[in-house]
N, C-alpha and C positions, 0 to 999 in steps of 0.2 A: 374940507381940503381935499382937492385932487391932486394925485403925482400921477404926471403924463410921464411918456418915454422920454422927450426933453428935459424934464427934472431930473431924473437919475441921469442921462448923459450930461447934464452940466455939472453934475456933483463929481461923475469920473473925471471929468477935463478940468475941473476946478482945483479942489484940493481933497483930501482926504476928510478935512472938517467940514466941508460943505456937504459931501457924503453923509457923515454922522449925522449932521444937524436934518438931514430930509429923514433919517431913520428915526430920529428923537420925535420930530414933529409928528410924524407917521404914527409912533406908538404913543403918544400923548394925545393924539387924535384919537384912536383907538381906545384910550383908556378912559377919555373925559366923555363919551357917549352914554348919556343917560341912561340906555337901555340896557347897558353892562354891568352886571352885578358882580363884583369882584369878592369872592370869598377867601378868605386866607383860610389855610387848613392847618390844624395842629401836627404833629408830629404822628401821632396815630393814624390820623386819616389819610394824610400824605404816604405812610407807609403803607396802609390797604389799598390806596391806588394804585402804588407801584405793584403789589404783589398782582392785583387784579389783571394791570396791565401784561406785566411779564409772564404769567399764567397764561393769556391767550396770545402770546407774542413768542414765535421762536426764534427772534433773533438772536438771542444769548445761545441758544443750542447750536444755531448755525456757525456763530462768532467762533465758540468755541470749538469746535469738530475743526471747523478750517484751521485754526490757528495748531491744534492738536497735530493735524494731519501735515501741516506745513512742516513743523519740526521734528515728526517720528521718525525720520532718518537718521538726525543727529543725536537723539537722547540716548542711542546707544553706544554712542562713541564717547560722548561728551560727559564727565564726573561732576563737575561741578557748575552750578548755575548762580548767574548774578540777574536778580529780577528786578526790575523798577515798575511798578506799575501807578500811573498817577490816573488820580479820579478812582481810586480802587473801592471806594465805598466799604461796604461789608466784604467784600472779596466774592461778588454774585461768578466774577469769571475767574478770580483768582484761585480760588480754594480748589476748583477741580483739577486746575492744571497744577497745583501744587502737590496734591494728593497723587496726580499720575507718576509726577516726578518721584516723590517719596516712596512710592510702589515700587519704583526700580532701583532704590537705594541710591538716589542721587543727593548729593550736599547741595543747599540751596543758601543763598545769602538774599533775602528778599526785601524792598524798600517798598512801602505802600504811602501814596501821597492823598490826600482827599481835604478837602475846605471843610468837612463836618469830622470835628473830631470826637463827637460820641461812635460814628461809625468807625473810623479810624481804630479807636479802643477796642472795639467788639473785635475786630479783623488782628488787632495786636493779641488779645486775649487768647483768640483761636489758635493763633499761630503758636503763642506758647503751649497752650494743651498738645498742639501736633508734635510741637518739638520735643516734649516730655514725653509723648507715647514711643517716640521714635528713636530715643535714647538709649 
């Protein structure tokens, strides 16, 4: 299968359905390649891969630093925070941020949403423990 600029242009001008079908075709073509061997990782293998990736990537630290810096001026004047985290996972970004607010004696209403129920439960347990420590 060959995708050309014309193929993508036609997809943009026709309908979203056409563009989506082009994307699906490209993905199907990729996965049908006999040289490609897809291996499904179990939870432990996936987690180890994530830990390895994140330990070599400073993206998390940069994002957290930028977030804390952007709201640092408002932290002292605001006493209560309502936080919605979509895709919270086990709280990689949320825990340092929430700890910072708690260290400043702020009250927090936190809602975390993630499709992985196990990770949500771990973050919920962490929130419960931290809440008990600060009450």
